[in-house]
Steps between C-alpha positions, in 0.01 A plus 500: 500500500226679313150358488468227236164379368528119502142399419177671406158380390140613509249247629209712620757747635867576451729252674871584507822379660792741529841450655651790693815337638652173603211295647270807496181504294179692441175326402218712364148359470244753384508787750704298755878540512713284729857624539815371668410137439754219517517243219277263697247770592486631142452147365205440730344842435542474121356148492200588715435812292499302176277228647255757642477685169438176311228405747339844458491443124332163553794310351547276807261246645495583870209279600536301817487118479136399460387835357347502154 
């Protein structure tokens, strides 16, 4: 199977999900590239990358309970 770009966005940095084979994925987040990921690993890495980028842009409220 050739590499297929499944998802791509730019939130602060480029975030991409590519599939390279059955249950084999690559997640790219800025300069970081994570290869050979399973579906579950890619899901977690993609989700955390998106959440981190949104937090860096100030689009999430990450205050702890009681913080103002």
